[in-house]
TIMIDREN-898048 format. One record per residue: x, y, z of N, C-alpha, C, CB in turn; residue in one letter. Coordinates in nm, 2 decimals. Glycine has a CB too. Layout:
   n_c1   n_c2   n_c3  ca_c1  ca_c2  ca_c3   c_c1   c_c2   c_c3  cb_c1  cb_c2  cb_c3 rest
      X      Y      Z      X      Y      Z      X      Y      Z      X      Y      Z    a
...
! end
This chain:
   n_c1   n_c2   n_c3  ca_c1  ca_c2  ca_c3   c_c1   c_c2   c_c3  cb_c1  cb_c2  cb_c3 rest
  -0.28   0.27   1.68  -0.25   0.33   1.55  -0.38   0.33   1.47  -0.14   0.25   1.48    x
  -0.40   0.44   1.40  -0.52   0.45   1.31  -0.47   0.48   1.17  -0.62   0.56   1.36    x
  -0.53   0.42   1.07  -0.48   0.43   0.94  -0.60   0.47   0.85  -0.41   0.30   0.88    x
  -0.59   0.57   0.77  -0.70   0.61   0.68  -0.65   0.61   0.54  -0.75   0.75   0.72    x
  -0.71   0.51   0.46  -0.67   0.50   0.32  -0.78   0.57   0.23  -0.66   0.35   0.28    x
  -0.73   0.63   0.12  -0.82   0.70   0.03  -0.76   0.70  -0.11  -0.85   0.84   0.08    x
  -0.84   0.74  -0.20  -0.79   0.76  -0.34  -0.84   0.65  -0.44  -0.64   0.76  -0.34    x
  -0.91   0.55  -0.39  -0.96   0.45  -0.48  -1.07   0.51  -0.57  -1.01   0.33  -0.40    x
  -1.11   0.42  -0.67  -1.21   0.47  -0.76  -1.22   0.37  -0.88  -1.19   0.61  -0.81    x
  -1.29   0.42  -0.98  -1.31   0.34  -1.10  -1.22   0.40  -1.21  -1.46   0.34  -1.15    x
  -1.15   0.32  -1.28  -1.06   0.37  -1.38  -1.05   0.26  -1.50  -0.92   0.40  -1.33    x
  -1.03   0.31  -1.62  -1.02   0.22  -1.73  -0.88   0.16  -1.73  -1.04   0.29  -1.86    x
  -0.87   0.04  -1.79  -0.74  -0.03  -1.80  -0.64   0.07  -1.87  -0.75  -0.16  -1.89    x
  -0.52   0.07  -1.82  -0.42   0.16  -1.87  -0.41   0.30  -1.80  -0.44   0.19  -2.02    x
  -0.51   0.32  -1.71  -0.52   0.45  -1.64  -0.43   0.44  -1.51  -0.66   0.48  -1.61    x
  -0.45   0.55  -1.44  -0.37   0.57  -1.31  -0.45   0.61  -1.20  -0.25   0.67  -1.34    x
  -0.41   0.58  -1.08  -0.47   0.62  -0.96  -0.36   0.64  -0.85  -0.58   0.53  -0.90    x
  -0.38   0.73  -0.76  -0.29   0.75  -0.65  -0.36   0.73  -0.52  -0.22   0.89  -0.66    x
  -0.32   0.63  -0.44  -0.37   0.60  -0.31  -0.29   0.68  -0.20  -0.38   0.45  -0.29    x
  -0.36   0.71  -0.10  -0.30   0.78   0.02  -0.33   0.71   0.14  -0.34   0.93   0.03    x
  -0.25   0.71   0.24  -0.27   0.65   0.37  -0.21   0.73   0.48  -0.22   0.50   0.38    x
  -0.30   0.79   0.56  -0.25   0.87   0.67  -0.25   0.79   0.80  -0.35   1.00   0.69    x
  -0.14   0.80   0.86  -0.12   0.72   0.99  -0.12   0.82   1.11   0.01   0.64   0.99    x
  -0.19   0.78   1.21  -0.20   0.86   1.33  -0.18   0.77   1.45  -0.33   0.94   1.35    x
  -0.12   0.83   1.56  -0.10   0.75   1.68   0.02   0.66   1.68  -0.22   0.66   1.70    x
   0.11   0.69   1.59   0.24   0.62   1.58   0.32   0.65   1.70   0.31   0.65   1.45    x
   0.37   0.54   1.76   0.46   0.56   1.88   0.60   0.53   1.85   0.41   0.47   1.99    x
   0.63   0.48   1.74   0.77   0.45   1.70   0.81   0.53   1.58   0.79   0.30   1.67    x
   0.93   0.57   1.58   0.99   0.65   1.46   1.05   0.56   1.36   1.08   0.75   1.51    x
   1.06   0.43   1.39   1.12   0.34   1.29   1.01   0.23   1.26   1.25   0.27   1.35    x
   0.96   0.23   1.14   0.86   0.13   1.10   0.85   0.12   0.95   0.73   0.18   1.16    x
   0.78   0.02   0.91   0.75  -0.01   0.77   0.60   0.01   0.75   0.80  -0.15   0.73    x
   0.57   0.09   0.64   0.43   0.10   0.60   0.41   0.02   0.47   0.39   0.25   0.59    x
   0.30  -0.05   0.46   0.28  -0.13   0.34   0.14  -0.12   0.29   0.32  -0.28   0.38    x
   0.13  -0.16   0.16   0.00  -0.17   0.10  -0.02  -0.32   0.07  -0.01  -0.09  -0.03    x
  -0.14  -0.36   0.10  -0.19  -0.50   0.06  -0.32  -0.48  -0.02  -0.22  -0.58   0.19    x
  -0.36  -0.58  -0.09  -0.49  -0.58  -0.16  -0.56  -0.71  -0.15  -0.47  -0.54  -0.30    x
  -0.69  -0.70  -0.16  -0.77  -0.83  -0.15  -0.88  -0.82  -0.25  -0.82  -0.85  -0.01    x
  -0.89  -0.92  -0.34  -0.99  -0.93  -0.44  -1.10  -1.03  -0.38  -0.94  -0.98  -0.57    x
  -1.22  -1.02  -0.43  -1.32  -1.12  -0.39  -1.28  -1.26  -0.40  -1.46  -1.09  -0.46    x
  -1.29  -1.34  -0.30  -1.26  -1.48  -0.30  -1.11  -1.51  -0.29  -1.31  -1.54  -0.43    x
  -1.03  -1.41  -0.28  -0.88  -1.43  -0.27  -0.83  -1.38  -0.14  -0.81  -1.36  -0.39    x
  -0.71  -1.43  -0.10  -0.65  -1.39   0.02  -0.59  -1.25   0.00  -0.54  -1.49   0.06    x
  -0.57  -1.18   0.11  -0.50  -1.05   0.11  -0.36  -1.08   0.07  -0.52  -0.98   0.25    x
  -0.31  -0.99  -0.02  -0.17  -1.01  -0.07  -0.09  -0.88  -0.06  -0.18  -1.06  -0.21    x
   0.03  -0.90  -0.04   0.13  -0.79  -0.03   0.15  -0.72  -0.16   0.26  -0.84   0.03    x
   0.15  -0.59  -0.16   0.17  -0.51  -0.28   0.30  -0.44  -0.28   0.05  -0.41  -0.30    x
   0.32  -0.36  -0.17   0.44  -0.28  -0.17   0.47  -0.23  -0.02   0.43  -0.16  -0.26    x
   0.59  -0.20   0.01   0.62  -0.15   0.14   0.74  -0.05   0.13   0.66  -0.26   0.23    x
   0.75   0.04   0.23   0.85   0.14   0.24   0.89   0.16   0.39   0.80   0.27   0.17    x
   1.02   0.18   0.41   1.05   0.22   0.55   1.04   0.37   0.57   1.20   0.17   0.58    x
   1.04   0.41   0.69   1.00   0.55   0.71   1.10   0.65   0.67   0.97   0.57   0.86    x
   1.23   0.61   0.65   1.33   0.70   0.60   1.32   0.71   0.45   1.47   0.65   0.63    x
   1.24   0.61   0.39   1.23   0.61   0.24   1.34   0.56   0.17   1.20   0.75   0.20    x
   1.44   0.50   0.24   1.56   0.45   0.18   1.54   0.30   0.13   1.67   0.45   0.27    x
   1.43   0.24   0.16   1.41   0.10   0.12   1.27   0.08   0.08   1.46   0.00   0.24    x
   1.25   0.01  -0.03   1.11  -0.02  -0.08   1.11  -0.16  -0.14   1.06   0.08  -0.18    x
   1.00  -0.22  -0.15   0.98  -0.34  -0.22   0.85  -0.35  -0.28   1.01  -0.46  -0.12    x
   0.84  -0.43  -0.38   0.71  -0.45  -0.46   0.69  -0.60  -0.49   0.72  -0.37  -0.59    x
   0.56  -0.63  -0.50   0.53  -0.76  -0.55   0.56  -0.77  -0.70   0.37  -0.79  -0.53    x
   0.60  -0.88  -0.75   0.63  -0.90  -0.89   0.52  -0.85  -0.98   0.67  -1.04  -0.92    x
   0.40  -0.87  -0.94   0.28  -0.84  -1.02   0.27  -0.69  -1.05   0.16  -0.89  -0.96    x
   0.33  -0.60  -0.96   0.32  -0.46  -0.98   0.45  -0.39  -1.01   0.25  -0.40  -0.85    x
   0.56  -0.46  -1.01   0.69  -0.40  -1.03   0.69  -0.32  -1.17   0.80  -0.50  -1.03    x
   0.74  -0.20  -1.17   0.75  -0.13  -1.29   0.62  -0.05  -1.32   0.78  -0.21  -1.40    x
   0.51  -0.07  -1.25   0.39   0.00  -1.27   0.35   0.08  -1.15   0.28  -0.10  -1.30    x
   0.38   0.03  -1.03   0.34   0.10  -0.90   0.46   0.16  -0.84   0.27   0.00  -0.80    x
   0.44   0.27  -0.77   0.55   0.33  -0.70   0.50   0.38  -0.56   0.61   0.45  -0.78    x
   0.58   0.35  -0.46   0.54   0.38  -0.32   0.63   0.50  -0.27   0.55   0.26  -0.22    x
   0.57   0.59  -0.20   0.65   0.70  -0.15   0.59   0.74  -0.01   0.66   0.82  -0.25    x
   0.66   0.84   0.06   0.60   0.88   0.18   0.63   1.03   0.21   0.65   0.80   0.30    x
   0.55   1.09   0.29   0.57   1.23   0.33   0.57   1.23   0.48   0.46   1.33   0.28    x
   0.69   1.24   0.54   0.71   1.23   0.68   0.63   1.34   0.75   0.85   1.24   0.72    x
   0.63   1.46   0.70   0.56   1.57   0.77   0.41   1.55   0.78   0.59   1.70   0.69    x
   0.36   1.47   0.68   0.21   1.45   0.68   0.18   1.31   0.73   0.16   1.47   0.54    x
   0.28   1.23   0.78   0.26   1.09   0.82   0.17   1.02   0.72   0.18   1.09   0.96    x
   0.21   1.03   0.59   0.13   0.98   0.48   0.22   0.90   0.39   0.06   1.09   0.41    x
   0.16   0.78   0.35   0.23   0.70   0.25   0.14   0.70   0.12   0.26   0.56   0.30    x
   0.20   0.70   0.01   0.13   0.70  -0.12   0.16   0.58  -0.20   0.16   0.83  -0.20    x
   0.07   0.54  -0.28   0.09   0.44  -0.38   0.04   0.49  -0.52   0.01   0.30  -0.34    x
   0.14   0.52  -0.60   0.11   0.57  -0.74   0.09   0.44  -0.82   0.22   0.66  -0.79    x
  -0.02   0.43  -0.88  -0.05   0.31  -0.96  -0.07   0.35  -1.11  -0.18   0.23  -0.91    x
   0.02   0.31  -1.20   0.01   0.34  -1.34  -0.02   0.21  -1.42   0.14   0.41  -1.39    x
  -0.06   0.23  -1.54  -0.08   0.11  -1.63  -0.17   0.01  -1.56   0.05   0.05  -1.68    x
  -0.27   0.05  -1.51  -0.36  -0.04  -1.43  -0.42  -0.14  -1.52  -0.47   0.04  -1.36    x
  -0.44  -0.26  -1.46  -0.50  -0.38  -1.53  -0.62  -0.42  -1.46  -0.39  -0.49  -1.55    x
  -0.71  -0.49  -1.53  -0.83  -0.54  -1.46  -0.80  -0.63  -1.34  -0.92  -0.62  -1.55    x
  -0.69  -0.70  -1.35  -0.65  -0.79  -1.23  -0.60  -0.71  -1.11  -0.54  -0.88  -1.28    x
  -0.58  -0.58  -1.13  -0.55  -0.49  -1.01  -0.67  -0.46  -0.93  -0.48  -0.37  -1.06    x
  -0.79  -0.49  -0.98  -0.91  -0.46  -0.91  -0.91  -0.53  -0.77  -1.04  -0.50  -0.99    x
  -0.93  -0.45  -0.67  -0.93  -0.51  -0.53  -0.96  -0.39  -0.43  -0.79  -0.57  -0.50    x
  -0.98  -0.43  -0.31  -0.98  -0.34  -0.20  -0.83  -0.33  -0.15  -1.07  -0.38  -0.08    x
  -0.78  -0.21  -0.15  -0.64  -0.18  -0.11  -0.64  -0.13   0.04  -0.57  -0.08  -0.20    x
  -0.55  -0.20   0.12  -0.54  -0.17   0.26  -0.40  -0.12   0.29  -0.57  -0.29   0.34    x
  -0.38  -0.03   0.38  -0.25   0.01   0.42  -0.23  -0.05   0.57  -0.23   0.16   0.42    x
  -0.11  -0.07   0.60  -0.08  -0.12   0.73   0.06  -0.07   0.78  -0.09  -0.27   0.74    x
   0.09  -0.09   0.90   0.22  -0.04   0.96   0.27  -0.14   1.06   0.20   0.11   1.01    x
   0.40  -0.15   1.07   0.46  -0.23   1.18   0.59  -0.17   1.22   0.47  -0.38   1.13    x
   0.63  -0.18   1.35   0.76  -0.14   1.39   0.86  -0.22   1.32   0.78  -0.14   1.54    x
   0.97  -0.15   1.27   1.07  -0.23   1.20   1.19  -0.14   1.19   1.03  -0.28   1.06    x
   1.31  -0.20   1.18   1.43  -0.12   1.16   1.50  -0.18   1.04   1.52  -0.13   1.29    x
   1.56  -0.09   0.96   1.64  -0.14   0.85   1.56  -0.15   0.72   1.70  -0.27   0.88    x
   1.60  -0.25   0.64   1.55  -0.26   0.50   1.41  -0.33   0.50   1.64  -0.34   0.42    x
   1.33  -0.29   0.40   1.20  -0.36   0.38   1.22  -0.49   0.32   1.11  -0.27   0.29    x
   1.15  -0.59   0.37   1.16  -0.73   0.31   1.10  -0.73   0.17   1.09  -0.83   0.40    x
   1.14  -0.83   0.10   1.08  -0.84  -0.04   0.94  -0.88  -0.04   1.17  -0.94  -0.12    x
   0.89  -0.94   0.07   0.75  -0.99   0.08   0.71  -0.99   0.22   0.74  -1.12   0.01    x
   0.58  -0.97   0.25   0.53  -0.98   0.38   0.40  -1.06   0.38   0.51  -0.84   0.45    x
   0.37  -1.13   0.49   0.24  -1.19   0.51   0.15  -1.09   0.58   0.25  -1.32   0.59    x
   0.02  -1.09   0.56  -0.07  -1.00   0.63  -0.05  -1.02   0.78  -0.21  -1.03   0.59    x
  -0.02  -1.14   0.82   0.00  -1.17   0.97   0.12  -1.09   1.03   0.01  -1.31   0.99    x
   0.21  -1.04   0.94   0.32  -0.96   0.99   0.28  -0.83   1.04   0.43  -0.95   0.88    x
   0.16  -0.79   1.01   0.11  -0.65   1.04  -0.01  -0.66   1.13   0.07  -0.57   0.92    x
  -0.02  -0.57   1.23  -0.13  -0.58   1.32  -0.24  -0.47   1.31  -0.08  -0.58   1.46    x
  -0.20  -0.36   1.25  -0.29  -0.24   1.24  -0.33  -0.23   1.09  -0.23  -0.11   1.29    x
  -0.46  -0.21   1.07  -0.51  -0.20   0.93  -0.61  -0.08   0.92  -0.58  -0.33   0.89    x
  -0.61  -0.02   0.81  -0.71   0.08   0.77  -0.83   0.02   0.72  -0.65   0.19   0.67    x
  -0.93   0.10   0.68  -1.06   0.05   0.63  -1.05   0.00   0.49  -1.16   0.15   0.65    x
  -0.95   0.04   0.42  -0.94   0.00   0.28  -1.01   0.09   0.18  -1.00  -0.14   0.26    x
  -0.96   0.09   0.06  -1.02   0.18  -0.05  -1.03   0.09  -0.17  -0.93   0.31  -0.07    x
  -1.14   0.10  -0.24  -1.17   0.01  -0.35  -1.12   0.07  -0.48  -1.32  -0.01  -0.36    x
  -1.04  -0.02  -0.55  -0.99   0.02  -0.68  -1.06  -0.08  -0.78  -0.84   0.01  -0.69    x
  -1.13  -0.02  -0.88  -1.19  -0.10  -0.98  -1.13  -0.06  -1.12  -1.34  -0.09  -0.98    x
  -1.08  -0.16  -1.19  -1.02  -0.13  -1.32  -1.11  -0.20  -1.43  -0.87  -0.18  -1.33    x
  -1.16  -0.12  -1.52  -1.25  -0.18  -1.62  -1.17  -0.21  -1.74  -1.37  -0.09  -1.65    x
  -1.21  -0.31  -1.82  -1.14  -0.35  -1.94  -1.19  -0.28  -2.06  -1.14  -0.50  -1.96    x
! end
């Protein structure tokens, strides 16, 4: 599986960005795609996930109400709409995918996922 994340950039606090992640080489039609992020000196943390039917999503408490995850099956793409950005959202954002059936868990560890994209940097200035 190959994952290509894009859409990061520099934005002022309160602004918005939309991240995209294109997946190729998927061999399963049932899976969860997720976004993680990692700030300098911190561990990679779960941000949001969505199942491929789009019927189940979950968000980290720190982004609930501000971020929204969605997917386009035809384009094998998952999006992360980030609104009301805060300086503490500054991080490299990574997308990942894992075979899964059913509902998205409320939280994942990075070790639950085996395939990672190269990441896209989001910088929020105060």
